[in-house]
C-alpha positions, 0 to 999 in steps of 0.5 A: 512468538518471544516476548522482548523485555522492555522498558517501556512498552509501545504508547499506543496499543492496536485497535479492532477496525472496520473497513468496507462498505455496505457494497463491499462488505465489512471485516475486522482488521488489526490497526497497529500504526505501522508495518512489521518488517514481514510485512514490509517483506511481503509486499515487497516480494509480491511487487518486485517485477513492476512492469510499470517502473521498468517502462517508464524508465525505458521510455524516459531513456529514449527520450534522454537520447533522443532530446539529448538531455539527461536522464533525470530531466526525461524522467521529469518529462514522463512524470509531468506527462502521465500526470496528464501536465503540458511539457515544453518539448515535442514528445509526439515520436514518443507517444506510443512508449508513453501510451504503454508506459502509462498502461503499464503503470496503471497495471503496476498500480493495481497490482500494488493495491492488490499486494498491500490488501493480500498482505494485511489479509494474510497477516492479520486476518487469514494466513491461508487466504491466498492470490485466488481468494483475492479475486473474489474481493469486491474493488473498494474493500481492496481500495480500504485494505490498502489505504489502510497499508499505506496508513501503516507505511507511514507509520501513521499514528494520527490515523491509530490516534483518530480511530481511537478517538473515533471509537470511544468504545472500541474494541481492544485487541487480543494482546490487551485482552490477554494483559488485562487477563493477567492482570487479575 
């Protein structure tokens, strides 16, 4: 990969972090404090046909038309119902649609966790890892990788710094080792 002529090098170097549990198994993965453009694109590509979002929008449109309210208000109502909150409107005629939307959203969230985990595995661990390999992973490991993706997506420098502090003798990444080799 081409190297950019940085005037100021990035402040924090990636670290190797262990994710998972005794039950799920533990793996080591690089924590960088950000997602690359390729990682974001890969995950978005896997999620572009989100059934959950489409179902929520469809039921919100039906509610907006049926109750003569605007779409934004209907979306807020659907969001509240999906979170288990009480609403001031009678939504009984839409219960089947709301249940379908809730199930589709749950499926979409599960798909999102799988896509996030797969993206990190492919980009940071093993480019040959495939969707069929994901079926063998323990759900807790998928959850841990998805959480790491979320931290990286939020550009969570705090999470990276906390991981560095938590592991005072923590392993450095190959790039740091290469830099040390070049300095000899």
